[in-house]
C-alpha positions in Angstrom: -0.8 -11.8 -19.3 2.6 -11.6 -17.6 2.7 -7.8 -18.1 -0.8 -7.5 -16.5 0.4 -9.5 -13.5 3.5 -7.4 -13.1 1.3 -4.2 -13.1 -1.0 -5.7 -10.5 1.9 -6.8 -8.3 3.7 -3.5 -8.8 0.6 -1.7 -7.6 0.2 -3.9 -4.6 3.9 -3.4 -3.6 3.5 0.4 -3.9 0.3 0.1 -1.7 2.1 -2.2 0.8 5.0 0.3 1.1 2.6 3.1 1.6 0.5 1.3 4.2 3.5 -0.3 5.9 4.5 3.2 7.1 1.0 4.6 7.3 -0.4 1.8 9.4 1.9 2.8 12.2 1.0 6.5 12.1 -1.9 8.5 10.9 -2.2 9.4 7.2 -0.8 12.8 6.3 -4.2 13.8 5.1 -6.3 16.6 6.5 -9.7 15.4 7.7 -11.1 18.8 8.4 -14.4 20.6 8.2 -16.9 20.0 5.4 -16.2 23.6 4.1 -12.6 22.8 3.5 -13.6 19.5 1.7 -15.9 21.5 -0.5 -12.9 23.6 -1.6 -11.0 20.6 -2.8 -13.4 17.8 -3.5 -12.4 14.3 -4.7 -14.1 14.1 -8.1 -13.6 13.0 -11.6 -11.0 15.0 -13.5 -12.0 18.1 -15.2 -12.3 18.3 -19.0 -8.9 18.9 -20.4 -7.8 22.0 -22.4 -6.7 21.4 -26.1 -3.1 21.1 -25.0 -3.8 18.3 -22.5 -4.1 14.6 -23.4 -7.6 13.1 -23.5 -8.7 11.5 -20.2 -9.0 7.8 -19.8 -12.6 6.6 -20.3 -14.6 5.6 -17.3 -14.1 1.8 -17.4 -16.6 0.7 -14.8 -19.7 2.5 -13.6 -21.2 2.0 -10.2 -24.6 1.5 -11.7 -25.8 -2.0 -10.8 -26.1 -4.4 -13.7 -28.1 -7.6 -14.0 -25.2 -10.1 -13.6 -25.0 -12.9 -11.1 -22.4 -12.7 -8.3 -19.2 -14.7 -8.7 -18.8 -17.9 -6.6 -16.5 -18.0 -3.6 -14.1 -20.8 -2.8 -13.2 -19.9 0.7 -12.0 -17.0 2.9 -8.7 -15.3 3.3 -7.8 -14.2 6.9 -5.2 -11.6 7.5 -2.3 -13.2 9.5 -2.1 -10.0 11.6 -5.8 -10.5 12.6 -7.1 -7.3 11.0 -9.6 -8.5 8.4 -11.0 -11.4 6.4 -12.3 -11.4 2.8 -13.8 -14.0 0.4 -11.7 -15.8 -2.2 -13.2 -15.9 -5.6 -13.3 -19.4 -7.1 -10.3 -20.2 -9.3 -8.3 -17.1 -8.3 -4.7 -17.2 -7.1 -3.7 -15.7 -3.8 -0.5 -13.8 -3.2 0.1 -12.3 0.4 2.5 -9.5 0.1 3.9 -7.2 2.9 0.7 -7.2 5.1 -1.6 -7.0 2.1 -3.1 -9.6 -0.2 -3.5 -9.8 -4.0 -6.1 -12.2 -5.4 -6.0 -12.5 -9.2 -7.9 -14.3 -12.0 -5.8 -16.8 -14.0 -6.2 -14.8 -17.2 -4.9 -11.6 -15.6 -7.9 -9.5 -16.5 -9.3 -9.1 -13.0 -7.6 -8.8 -9.6 -8.4 -7.4 -6.1 -6.4 -6.5 -3.1 -7.2 -5.6 0.5 -5.0 -3.2 2.5 -5.5 -1.6 5.9 -5.0 2.0 7.1 -5.0 3.0 10.8 -7.6 5.4 11.9 -6.4 9.0 12.6 -5.3 9.5 16.2 -7.5 12.6 16.5 -10.7 10.6 16.0 -11.9 7.8 13.8 -13.7 8.6 10.6 -16.5 6.8 8.8 -18.2 5.2 11.8 -21.4 7.1 11.0 -22.6 5.6 7.7 -22.9 8.1 4.9 -21.4 11.0 6.9 -17.7 10.8 5.9 -17.8 9.7 2.3 -15.5 12.5 1.1 -13.0 11.8 3.8 -13.0 8.1 3.1 -12.5 8.9 -0.6 -9.5 11.0 0.4 -8.1 8.0 2.2 -8.5 5.8 -0.8 -7.0 8.3 -3.2 -4.0 8.9 -0.9 -3.3 5.2 -0.6 -3.8 4.2 -4.3 -2.5 7.3 -6.1 0.8 5.5 -6.8 -1.1 3.3 -9.4 -0.4 4.2 -13.0 -2.7 7.1 -13.9 -5.0 6.5 -11.0 -8.0 8.8 -11.2 -10.8 8.7 -8.5 -14.5 8.9 -9.3 -17.4 10.2 -7.2 -17.8 8.6 -3.7 -21.1 6.9 -2.9 -22.3 5.2 0.3 -22.6 1.5 0.5 -24.9 -0.8 2.4 -22.2 -2.1 4.7 -21.6 1.4 6.2 -18.6 2.3 4.0 -17.9 4.1 0.8 -17.8 2.9 -2.9 -15.9 4.8 -5.6 -15.1 3.9 -9.1 -11.7 4.7 -10.6 -9.8 4.6 -13.8 -6.1 4.2 -14.7 -3.9 2.8 -17.4 -1.9 -0.3 -18.1 1.2 0.0 -20.3 1.9 -3.1 -22.4 4.5 -3.0 -25.2 4.7 0.8 -24.9 0.9 1.3 -25.4 -1.3 2.6 -22.6 -4.5 0.6 -22.2 -7.4 1.7 -20.0 -8.1 -0.2 -16.8 -10.5 0.6 -14.0 -12.5 -0.7 -11.1 -14.1 0.0 -7.8 -12.7 0.9 -4.4 -14.6 0.0 -1.2 -13.5 1.6 2.0 -15.0 0.0 5.1 -14.2 1.7 8.4 -13.8 0.1 11.8 -12.9 1.7 15.2 -9.2 0.8 14.7 -8.6 0.5 11.0 -10.1 1.4 7.6 -10.2 -1.6 5.2 -9.6 -0.8 1.6 -10.7 -3.3 -1.0 -9.7 -2.3 -4.6 -11.0 -4.3 -7.6 -9.0 -3.8 -10.8 -9.9 -4.9 -14.3 -8.7 -4.6 -17.8 -11.2 -3.8 -20.6 -11.6 -7.5 -21.1 -12.5 -8.0 -17.4 -14.6 -4.9 -16.9 -17.9 -6.9 -17.0 -16.8 -8.9 -13.9 -16.1 -5.9 -11.7 -19.7 -5.4 -10.5 -20.3 -9.1 -9.8 -17.0 -9.3 -8.0 -17.8 -6.3 -5.7 -21.3 -7.6 -5.0 -19.7 -10.9 -3.9 -16.7 -9.5 -2.0 -18.4 -6.6 -0.1 -20.4 -8.8 2.3 -17.3 -11.0 2.9 -15.0 -8.1 3.9 -15.0 -7.9 7.7 -12.8 -6.3 10.3 -11.5 -8.8 13.0 
């Protein structure tokens, strides 16, 4: 369980370092025309050649499942006044460098919220469903420091943002174990809020209930 926590904390520190610089200036990502996006889409990795290692399995689909949402125990409000998000009952809270990590006590599920400033040349994602690929590019740019982070296919969400499943790996005792989850990007005029839910295989069944509970609670301030 400690190794899981170290991975989650390490991911958040990497995110925080990325966002600490990125929140003061625009992302070094090209938000260009749809034609250029079509030339380099954000999608699941291609099938490997025989000389490449097998890809990680998709840990968590975005297909809704018949599971009840998880209960909330309160709300976390960003000290800088940028966002608020629900706190799942029984989870521990660790504010780190302008971000926050919220983790299950067994270490099998965690989530974090980070912010990214909108580009200076024009906010993206303010028209629901229009900028899903660009929002996916933002998420991939921010979270690519995670171990083996591989983005899935972006989909619109009811709150006006973008949902995208993802996979990665967690190395424990020299062995890579699959992890995965969902990223929610919720744009506002000044910032983009990025909520990432991360789970080990043991916690994969809680990802969908977690995102269903947390998505309505994520709000820009």
